[in-house]
C-alpha positions in Angstrom: 20.7 -8.8 10.6 19.3 -10.4 13.7 18.3 -7.3 15.7 17.6 -3.6 15.7 20.4 -2.0 17.6 21.6 1.5 17.7 23.3 4.2 19.8 20.7 6.3 21.7 20.8 9.9 22.4 20.6 10.8 26.1 17.6 12.9 27.1 19.1 15.9 28.9 17.1 19.0 28.1 15.0 20.2 31.0 13.2 23.4 31.9 11.9 24.1 35.4 8.6 25.9 35.4 9.5 28.3 38.2 12.0 28.6 41.0 9.6 27.2 43.6 8.2 24.4 41.4 9.4 20.8 41.3 7.8 20.2 37.9 9.9 20.1 34.8 9.2 20.2 31.1 11.5 17.9 29.2 12.4 18.4 25.5 13.7 16.2 22.7 17.3 17.0 22.0 16.7 16.5 18.3 13.5 18.4 17.4 13.0 20.3 20.6 9.5 18.8 21.0 7.9 19.0 24.4 8.1 15.4 25.6 6.1 16.2 28.8 3.0 16.9 26.7 3.3 13.8 24.6 0.6 11.2 25.4 1.9 8.4 27.5 5.2 10.1 28.4 6.6 9.6 31.9 10.0 10.8 33.1 10.5 7.5 34.8 10.4 5.6 31.6 13.7 4.1 30.5 13.1 4.6 26.8 10.9 6.9 24.8 10.3 7.4 21.1 9.7 11.1 20.4 6.3 11.7 18.8 7.8 14.7 17.1 10.7 13.2 15.2 10.4 9.5 15.8 13.9 9.2 17.3 14.5 6.9 20.3 15.7 8.6 23.5 17.2 7.0 26.6 16.7 8.1 30.2 19.9 9.6 31.6 19.6 7.4 34.6 19.9 4.2 32.5 23.5 2.9 32.2 24.8 2.2 28.7 24.2 3.7 25.3 23.0 0.7 23.3 19.3 -0.4 23.1 18.4 -3.7 21.5 15.1 -4.2 19.7 13.3 -7.4 18.7 13.4 -7.8 15.0 9.9 -9.3 15.0 7.8 -7.1 17.3 10.1 -4.1 18.0 10.0 -4.5 21.8 13.0 -3.1 23.7 14.7 -6.3 24.9 17.0 -4.6 27.4 14.0 -4.4 29.7 13.2 -8.1 29.5 14.1 -10.1 32.6 17.4 -11.9 32.3 18.5 -10.1 29.1 22.2 -9.7 28.6 24.3 -9.0 25.6 26.7 -11.8 26.6 24.3 -14.5 25.4 24.9 -13.9 21.7 21.2 -14.4 21.0 18.0 -13.7 22.9 14.5 -15.1 22.6 12.1 -12.2 22.9 9.7 -12.7 25.8 7.0 -10.8 24.0 6.8 -12.7 20.7 9.2 -15.6 21.0 11.4 -14.5 18.1 15.1 -15.5 18.5 17.3 -12.4 17.9 20.9 -12.4 17.1 23.0 -10.2 19.5 26.0 -9.1 17.5 28.0 -6.0 18.6 29.5 -5.8 15.1 26.1 -4.8 13.7 25.6 -1.7 15.7 24.5 1.4 13.9 26.9 4.3 14.0 24.1 6.9 14.3 20.4 7.3 14.6 20.2 8.6 11.0 21.9 5.3 9.9 19.3 3.3 11.8 16.4 5.2 10.4 17.7 4.9 6.8 18.1 1.2 7.2 14.7 0.8 8.9 13.0 2.6 5.9 15.2 0.9 3.2 12.8 -0.8 0.8 15.4 -3.4 0.0 16.1 -4.4 3.6 15.8 -8.1 4.2 16.3 -9.2 0.6 18.4 -12.3 -0.1 21.7 -11.7 -1.9 20.3 -13.4 -5.0 17.3 -11.2 -5.1 19.4 -8.1 -4.5 21.7 -9.1 -7.4 18.7 -9.7 -9.7 17.2 -6.3 -8.8 20.5 -4.6 -9.5 19.9 -5.6 -13.2 17.1 -3.0 -13.3 18.5 0.4 -13.7 16.2 3.2 -12.4 15.4 6.0 -14.8 12.7 8.1 -13.3 9.9 8.2 -10.8 6.4 8.0 -12.5 4.4 11.2 -11.8 6.8 12.1 -9.0 5.9 8.9 -7.0 8.9 7.5 -5.2 7.4 4.0 -5.1 6.6 3.7 -8.8 9.8 3.8 -10.9 10.5 3.4 -14.6 13.5 1.0 -14.9 15.5 -0.4 -17.8 16.9 -4.0 -17.8 20.6 -3.6 -18.3 21.1 -6.6 -20.6 18.3 -6.1 -23.0 17.4 -2.4 -22.6 13.8 -3.3 -22.2 11.8 -0.9 -19.9 9.6 -2.0 -17.0 7.8 -0.5 -14.0 9.2 -1.2 -10.6 6.7 -0.8 -7.7 7.5 -0.7 -4.0 4.4 -1.8 -2.2 3.7 -1.7 1.5 0.0 -2.8 1.1 -0.3 -6.0 -1.0 -1.3 -9.6 -1.2 1.7 -11.4 -2.4 -0.2 -14.5 -3.4 -2.3 -12.4 -5.8 0.8 -11.2 -7.5 2.3 -14.6 -7.6 -0.8 -16.0 -9.3 -0.9 -13.3 -11.9 2.8 -13.8 -12.6 2.0 -17.4 -13.5 -1.4 -16.7 -15.1 -1.3 -13.4 -17.0 -4.6 -11.7 -17.7 -5.0 -9.9 -21.0 -5.1 -6.1 -20.8 -3.3 -6.1 -17.5 0.4 -5.4 -17.1 2.4 -8.7 -17.2 4.1 -9.4 -13.8 7.7 -10.1 -14.6 9.1 -10.7 -11.1 8.4 -10.1 -7.4 10.8 -9.8 -4.5 9.7 -9.6 -0.8 11.9 -7.9 1.8 11.3 -6.8 5.3 9.6 -3.6 4.4 7.8 -4.1 1.2 7.0 -6.2 -1.9 9.0 -5.1 -5.0 7.1 -5.8 -8.2 8.6 -5.7 -11.7 5.9 -5.4 -14.3 5.4 -4.7 -17.9 5.6 -1.0 -18.9 2.6 0.0 -21.0 3.1 3.2 -23.0 0.0 5.3 -23.2 -2.2 7.9 -21.5 -3.7 7.7 -18.0 -7.5 7.9 -18.1 -7.4 10.4 -15.2 -5.3 12.8 -17.3 -7.5 12.3 -20.3 -10.6 13.2 -18.3 -8.9 16.4 -17.1 -9.6 17.7 -20.6 -13.3 17.0 -20.2 -15.9 14.1 -20.4 -15.8 11.5 -23.1 -18.4 10.9 -25.7 -20.8 8.2 -24.5 -19.7 5.7 -27.1 -16.0 6.1 -26.1 -16.9 5.8 -22.4 -18.8 2.6 -23.1 -15.9 1.2 -25.1 -13.6 1.8 -22.1 -16.1 0.1 -19.8 -16.4 -2.9 -22.0 -12.7 -3.5 -21.8 -12.9 -3.3 -18.0 -15.8 -5.7 -17.9 -13.8 -8.2 -20.0 -10.9 -8.0 -17.6 -13.1 -8.2 -14.5 -15.0 -11.1 -16.0 -11.7 -13.1 -16.1 -10.7 -12.1 -12.5 -14.1 -12.8 -11.1 -14.4 -16.3 -12.7 -11.1 -17.7 -11.6 -11.3 -20.9 -9.4 -10.9 -18.5 -6.5 -12.1 -15.1 -7.7 -9.9 -12.0 -7.4 -11.5 -8.7 -6.4 -9.6 -5.7 -7.8 -11.2 -3.2 -5.3 -9.7 -0.1 -6.9 -11.1 0.4 -10.3 -10.8 4.2 -11.0 -9.5 6.5 -13.8 -5.9 6.7 -12.5 -5.6 2.9 -12.6 -6.6 2.7 -16.3 -4.1 3.3 -19.2 -5.2 3.8 -22.8 -2.2 2.4 -24.8 -0.9 4.0 -28.0 -2.7 1.3 -30.0 -6.0 2.5 -28.3 -6.4 -0.6 -26.0 -7.6 -0.3 -22.4 -5.5 -1.7 -19.6 -6.3 -2.1 -15.9 -3.5 -1.5 -13.5 -2.6 -1.7 -9.8 -3.5 -4.9 -7.8 -2.0 -3.7 -4.5 -5.4 -3.7 -2.7 -6.8 -6.7 -4.6 -7.9 -9.7 -2.5 -9.1 -13.3 -3.0 -12.9 -13.6 -2.6 -13.9 -15.7 0.5 -17.6 -16.4 0.7 -17.3 -17.3 4.3 -16.1 -13.8 5.3 -18.7 -11.4 6.7 -16.5 -8.3 6.6 -13.3 -7.1 4.9 -10.2 -7.5 7.1 -9.0 -4.1 6.0 -11.1 -1.4 4.4 -9.4 -0.5 1.1 -10.4 1.5 -1.9 -10.8 5.1 -3.2 -13.5 7.4 -2.0 -16.7 7.4 -4.1 -15.4 4.5 -6.2 -15.3 2.0 -3.3 -18.6 0.1 -2.7 -20.3 0.5 0.7 -19.3 -3.0 1.8 -15.7 -2.3 0.9 -15.4 0.5 3.5 -17.4 -1.2 6.3 -20.9 0.0 5.5 -22.3 -3.1 3.9 -23.9 -6.3 5.1 -21.1 -8.6 4.0 -17.5 -8.6 2.8 -16.7 -7.2 -0.6 -17.3 -9.5 -3.5 -17.1 -9.2 -7.3 -20.0 -6.9 -7.1 -17.8 -4.3 -5.4 -15.9 -3.9 -8.7 -19.1 -3.4 -10.6 -20.0 -0.6 -8.3 -16.7 1.1 -9.2 -17.4 0.6 -12.9 -20.8 2.3 -12.5 -19.1 5.3 -10.8 -16.4 5.3 -13.5 -19.0 5.3 -16.3 -20.8 8.3 -14.8 -17.5 10.2 -14.3 -16.5 9.5 -17.9 -19.6 10.9 -19.5 -20.4 13.8 -17.1 -17.1 14.6 -15.4 -18.8 14.2 -12.0 -20.1 11.6 -9.6 -23.8 10.8 -9.6 -24.5 12.9 -6.5 -23.4 16.0 -8.5 -24.5 15.2 -12.0 -26.1 12.0 -13.5 -25.8 10.5 -16.9 -29.0 10.3 -18.8 -31.2 7.8 -20.7 -30.4 4.1 -20.9 -26.9 4.6 -19.6 -28.1 6.1 -16.4 -30.4 3.1 -15.9 -27.4 0.8 -16.2 -25.3 3.0 -13.9 -28.0 3.1 -11.3 -28.1 -0.7 -11.1 -24.3 -0.8 -10.9 -24.2 1.5 -7.9 -27.1 -0.1 -6.0 -26.4 -0.2 -2.2 -27.5 -3.8 -2.2 -24.7 -5.7 -3.8 -27.0 -8.5 -5.0 -28.9 -6.1 -7.2 -25.9 -5.2 -9.2 -24.8 -6.8 -12.5 -22.1 -9.4 -12.9 -19.2 -8.3 -15.2 -20.7 -10.4 -18.0 -24.2 -9.0 -17.5 -22.9 -5.4 -17.5 -20.9 -6.1 -20.7 -24.1 -7.3 -22.4 -26.2 -4.4 -21.2 -23.6 -1.9 -22.5 -23.4 -3.8 -25.9 -27.2 -3.5 -26.1 -27.0 0.3 -25.9 -24.4 0.3 -28.7 -26.7 -1.8 -30.9 -29.6 0.6 -30.3 
């Protein structure tokens, strides 16, 4: 569809403060929120999106019940000089996007518009929509609406479908063509207007976060898990252009039924750029994210950010706590301490960490 277009509800709820006052409170006709108290609101505005319920309201003094929005930037086009529905299309004066003006595509209600705006499949091509229909949804994983167990209708094979609003499509495209051992195989990706839809291998096993809820792991078992993670990161970090995972943590690790360790979730991963001095967006999970990953470093996050997370992970696996609460002991703490150094350059590489952990095993 070329534009956002919908019927707008007239703003018509007013309350005068007193008989001798010319001041009015105005309320949203949908959620009864006090519009007058919403930041930026002015009764002279032609249009206003209620901060309470998010629905668009139209000033009663404005003629007509249809408001047209730019598909690209969301600007109300009715207010742009020279705009008329008669043109059939309109080039937005804010962003330059050419929008289709088609009266047959009006939404019948605000609810219909909101449902379409939030539809994860909005903007998919007919071919992609047809292919996606072959994956029958079975259940949400751990109650998360954006992570769904699906079954391919023709073969009965199960996969995981993810609806991602934060992602780097090129990372997923690369991993689909170049699978990494002990990471879920990317089967297909589809990009719509609202999200990236990823179909990936379903790995049957136990989430490490759930395993740790029963208590810390023996040191040898924790080291075994970390060795797997080091091997995976060593591959990612040594690609022609390294990939930084940026979210190594227990909930992103699955121990399969054959006792192999798998690293999941690349939605906040990024390509390493040595020219960058700061991350464009600060991503990661509290305590596992390195200082440079959340804006407190001297440079952009690099492969060393993932090593910081592995250090935190090791401490949590053997103590059940982060280092500020309880530290591991002996040689293992010496390794963890280097992993979580505030200075990224002082940390191990994935290969160096692997070797250090193997040395503990040998001793």
